[in-house]
C-alpha positions, -999 to 999 in steps of 0.1 A, spaced: -131 -15 -572 -139 -32 -538 -110 -36 -512 -100 -67 -492 -69 -77 -469 -55 -111 -464 -31 -115 -434 -10 -148 -437 10 -156 -406 28 -190 -401 16 -190 -363 -17 -199 -377 -9 -232 -389 -37 -258 -394 -17 -291 -401 9 -305 -422 -4 -315 -456 -6 -354 -463 3 -352 -501 -23 -381 -505 -48 -349 -503 -42 -347 -542 -49 -382 -550 -73 -395 -577 -94 -423 -589 -94 -448 -618 -126 -472 -620 -133 -499 -646 -159 -477 -659 -167 -462 -694 -132 -452 -709 -113 -445 -679 -94 -477 -681 -98 -491 -716 -94 -461 -740 -81 -440 -711 -49 -453 -694 -46 -485 -715 -52 -486 -752 -30 -512 -772 -24 -500 -806 -27 -464 -802 -1 -443 -819 10 -430 -783 8 -467 -766 42 -481 -751 52 -515 -750 28 -525 -723 -2 -508 -742 -3 -477 -718 -8 -444 -736 23 -423 -733 5 -391 -737 -21 -397 -707 9 -408 -687 27 -376 -694 -3 -354 -680 -9 -375 -651 28 -370 -640 23 -334 -647 -5 -335 -620 18 -354 -595 -9 -376 -581 5 -396 -551 -22 -421 -546 -50 -434 -570 -80 -455 -559 -86 -485 -580 -106 -506 -593 -139 -490 -581 -162 -472 -574 -196 -493 -578 -176 -516 -602 -158 -531 -574 -191 -545 -555 -197 -572 -580 -158 -578 -589 -137 -609 -586 -101 -598 -583 -88 -632 -596 -102 -626 -629 -78 -597 -636 -47 -616 -626 -26 -643 -646 -22 -649 -683 -44 -625 -702 -55 -651 -728 -73 -672 -698 -90 -642 -682 -129 -643 -685 -149 -615 -702 -177 -609 -674 -208 -586 -675 -203 -556 -650 -235 -551 -637 -228 -517 -620 -223 -502 -657 -239 -524 -678 -208 -530 -695 -186 -560 -707 -153 -562 -687 -125 -577 -707 -100 -584 -673 -70 -572 -698 -62 -549 -670 -62 -562 -635 -40 -556 -603 -5 -565 -620 -12 -542 -652 -25 -514 -632 5 -515 -607 27 -514 -637 10 -482 -648 12 -467 -614 49 -474 -612 54 -454 -646 28 -427 -633 48 -423 -601 17 -431 -578 8 -455 -553 -22 -480 -553 -53 -471 -530 -72 -506 -535 -106 -513 -529 -122 -548 -521 -154 -562 -529 -178 -563 -499 -209 -563 -519 -209 -599 -533 -179 -612 -513 -164 -607 -479 -139 -619 -454 -122 -645 -477 -119 -616 -503 -100 -596 -477 -75 -624 -465 -68 -638 -500 -62 -608 -521 -40 -593 -491 -20 -627 -492 -14 -627 -529 -6 -590 -529 17 -587 -500 31 -618 -489 67 -623 -499 62 -661 -508 61 -694 -494 22 -700 -497 -2 -708 -522 -15 -672 -531 21 -656 -527 35 -685 -551 5 -678 -576 14 -642 -577 52 -652 -585 38 -678 -611 22 -649 -625 53 -631 -633 54 -607 -602 83 -621 -577 82 -591 -553 50 -583 -533 27 -553 -543 31 -541 -510 2 -525 -508 -5 -501 -478 -40 -485 -481 -72 -506 -484 -108 -494 -488 -134 -518 -472 -160 -516 -500 -176 -490 -517 -208 -468 -509 -224 -498 -491 -254 -478 -479 -266 -473 -515 -297 -491 -527 -280 -489 -563 -247 -510 -551 -247 -547 -555 -248 -564 -520 -258 -528 -503 -262 -533 -465 -277 -518 -435 -250 -499 -412 -252 -530 -387 -246 -556 -416 -217 -536 -431 -200 -528 -399 -201 -562 -387 -184 -572 -422 -161 -544 -424 -147 -553 -387 -143 -587 -395 -123 -580 -429 -104 -554 -411 -94 -580 -384 -80 -606 -407 -61 -580 -428 -45 -564 -398 -38 -600 -386 -18 -601 -417 1 -566 -413 -7 -544 -385 7 -517 -404 -16 -511 -431 -41 -484 -433 -82 -491 -437 -107 -469 -451 -143 -479 -440 -173 -464 -460 -191 -435 -450 -225 -424 -465 -225 -421 -502 -234 -385 -499 -246 -360 -474 -283 -363 -486 -284 -400 -478 -316 -405 -452 -293 -425 -431 -267 -397 -431 -251 -396 -396 -268 -425 -381 -249 -447 -408 -212 -429 -397 -222 -439 -358 -233 -473 -363 -204 -483 -386 -179 -465 -364 -193 -485 -334 -182 -517 -350 -147 -506 -368 -136 -475 -348 -103 -492 -333 -96 -514 -366 -97 -484 -393 -78 -453 -397 -103 -433 -419 -137 -429 -426 -148 -419 -464 -169 -393 -479 -181 -388 -512 -196 -358 -526 -205 -343 -565 -218 -309 -571 -238 -294 -602 -250 -262 -617 -281 -278 -631 -300 -246 -622 -276 -226 -641 -271 -203 -611 -235 -196 -614 -235 -174 -582 -248 -204 -558 -224 -227 -577 -196 -210 -569 -205 -211 -529 -209 -252 -530 -173 -256 -513 -192 -241 -482 -211 -274 -484 -182 -293 -487 -167 -277 -457 -199 -282 -435 -199 -321 -447 -163 -325 -435 -168 -308 -400 -201 -327 -395 -183 -360 -402 -153 -350 -382 -174 -344 -351 -195 -378 -354 -161 -394 -353 -150 -375 -323 -185 -383 -305 -179 -421 -311 -142 -413 -299 -156 -399 -266 -183 -425 -259 -158 -452 -265 -132 -434 -243 -106 -441 -275 -72 -427 -275 -72 -426 -312 -84 -403 -338 -102 -415 -370 -92 -392 -399 -112 -387 -431 -107 -398 -463 -126 -377 -492 -121 -404 -517 -145 -391 -543 -153 -354 -550 -158 -334 -584 -185 -316 -602 -207 -338 -620 -238 -332 -640 -230 -323 -677 -231 -357 -691 -263 -372 -673 -285 -366 -701 -263 -383 -727 -258 -412 -704 -295 -421 -704 -290 -433 -742 -258 -452 -733 -256 -488 -750 -258 -518 -727 -232 -548 -729 -210 -530 -758 -182 -549 -769 -163 -514 -767 -159 -493 -738 -189 -470 -739 -183 -432 -733 -201 -429 -697 -200 -399 -675 -176 -380 -700 -184 -344 -684 -167 -317 -706 -158 -289 -681 -160 -252 -684 -144 -220 -666 -169 -219 -639 -164 -255 -629 -126 -250 -629 -135 -219 -603 -153 -243 -582 -127 -272 -580 -101 -245 -571 -127 -237 -544 -131 -273 -534 -91 -276 -529 -92 -247 -509 -114 -263 -484 -97 -294 -482 -65 -275 -473 -84 -257 -448 -95 -292 -431 -61 -308 -436 -60 -314 -398 -86 -341 -405 -87 -348 -442 -57 -369 -450 -68 -385 -481 -87 -370 -513 -93 -383 -546 -106 -364 -571 -130 -385 -592 -120 -394 -616 -86 -391 -639 -92 -400 -673 -121 -395 -695 -148 -401 -667 -156 -370 -651 -120 -363 -652 -93 -336 -659 -76 -353 -686 -95 -367 -720 -83 -388 -748 -94 -389 -784 -95 -429 -794 -75 -420 -826 -59 -390 -815 -43 -370 -788 -51 -363 -750 -60 -329 -736 -63 -310 -706 -98 -300 -692 -104 -265 -675 -102 -283 -640 -69 -296 -647 -53 -264 -637 -63 -257 -602 -59 -292 -595 -22 -293 -608 -16 -259 -589 -27 -272 -557 -6 -305 -562 22 -289 -570 25 -257 -545 3 -271 -521 28 -294 -502 40 -285 -466 18 -270 -438 -14 -255 -447 -16 -218 -431 -50 -202 -421 -58 -169 -441 -74 -143 -421 -98 -126 -446 -113 -92 -445 -135 -87 -478 -167 -78 -492 -199 -103 -488 -220 -112 -516 -253 -127 -516 -270 -154 -539 -301 -176 -540 -288 -205 -517 -269 -183 -491 -265 -146 -479 -233 -129 -467 -208 -152 -484 -171 -139 -484 -161 -128 -519 -127 -141 -514 -118 -177 -502 -83 -183 -496 -56 -207 -478 -20 -209 -476 7 -234 -476 42 -228 -464 69 -252 -477 99 -250 -455 120 -271 -478 115 -244 -506 113 -216 -482 80 -205 -502 46 -194 -490 18 -201 -518 -14 -184 -515 -45 -198 -534 -73 -174 -541 -108 -178 -552 -128 -146 -560 -162 -160 -562 -181 -128 -570 -192 -125 -604 -192 -86 -603 -164 -75 -578 -127 -68 -590 -114 -68 -554 -81 -46 -547 -65 -69 -522 -38 -58 -496 -20 -91 -485 5 -95 -457 26 -126 -456 48 -130 -426 83 -136 -435 80 -128 -472 107 -110 -491 92 -112 -527 63 -121 -549 80 -147 -573 49 -157 -593 11 -148 -598 -5 -171 -616 -42 -161 -627 -72 -179 -642 -94 -152 -652 -113 -131 -679 -130 -161 -697 -166 -167 -704 -182 -188 -674 -192 -216 -700 -159 -216 -719 -147 -252 -726 -113 -266 -739 -113 -292 -766 -86 -313 -784 -64 -288 -801 -81 -261 -787 -70 -257 -748 -74 -219 -748 -90 -219 -715 -59 -219 -693 -41 -198 -668 -15 -174 -674 13 -156 -654 9 -120 -647 31 -91 -638 41 -92 -601 39 -59 -581 65 -49 -559 63 -56 -521 62 -28 -494 79 -49 -465 58 -81 -461 30 -66 -479 17 -60 -515 -15 -51 -532 -29 -70 -561 -60 -67 -580 -79 -100 -577 -104 -103 -608 -139 -112 -606 -147 -149 -611 -109 -158 -611 -86 -186 -594 -51 -172 -582 -17 -187 -571 6 -163 -557 43 -179 -546 60 -158 -523 100 -163 -514 
């Protein structure tokens, strides 16, 4: 048994946590929308065609904001196709995912679903094949009360009150050569600032997210951010980050350290934002929106054989997650909380069926993947003020890096509940760690939720959700201190009164 010590002192506050840190993403891709959130005729479907079993699980995750409708999909999407009478909506070819788009779900339907799910819209506009007209028209249609052509068209379509969308994405991954209408940083920066300008003319109170690099390994990373910010800095509130992680090499020890890469990515982009701020002499800070993050690699071989232009939504990017994936997702959530001073929005990509915590069977039920649990824990108990954890623990080595802390941790103080929650990842595959935990002001350990003891490749499936956490016996506190065994390869949630 190795030993460690964690000290949680509210004086070491990082920042208040924006609830939108626990956002997610639904794209018109594979079975995310059709067969995921929407499936008329399914036994669980409600009067609007939405699956009640999916809604129940989404509510359990308590997702405050959901990015929609893409993703790569949005760069070829005409929003007008998804409004008005369903019988008059065109079927289109979606070039991004080689699929047919029926447009039976659009802005109105998705807003109806969000209302039922208890979430808000983060709407992405098409800056691939479209531009300034897209920006000014969609915001007038969605947000103007009435008395103009587009706002009255919305009323004619059955929605009298405005959608009042407050958070908008200015395109998606516009640096990527795979993107329809991909652009250089200068081309995108000029277009984005003009779109931002007309949208802020309509409503100065909206919040805008500009595209950062598609991922850390892009050859233009860094220079893209600087050039885009040179154009957009004073008109936007957030710059986006996207990143996916994998264990293709089957090196679990290294895999469980990849949230360190996420942390480096965040700090680098924050530094670039601050560099541009200083150069411009600006008084505002641009915050970060990590609006695509997850593990993604299990389905890549299957997707090579996916049908093209299928009448039924193909099962694309349907990763089946295992226990080690859940551990790393817990690590990502710890990293996001550690950076709550700069990352104000984050979107687990995605929510249903497509690299998702929730899976559905077309004729049967919905079920929880392993990654559902750490995300639910963070969303449920990670609201309040993020607190830095002072960590003394054994170091571990792996193929990709040496001298890594075996224990990673962060705390959140919820003043309303008078509760401190400590999230702990033991990324070591060999060391159980006997840990002394000191939490300032703590009176009692209310609950210890532990996700441990499973085979690393163990998965859940419909009707067999055995890979799940459990509450374990709480120890007795000695003043503000308690000793807890943190098992190897485990995710832990400790709630202190």
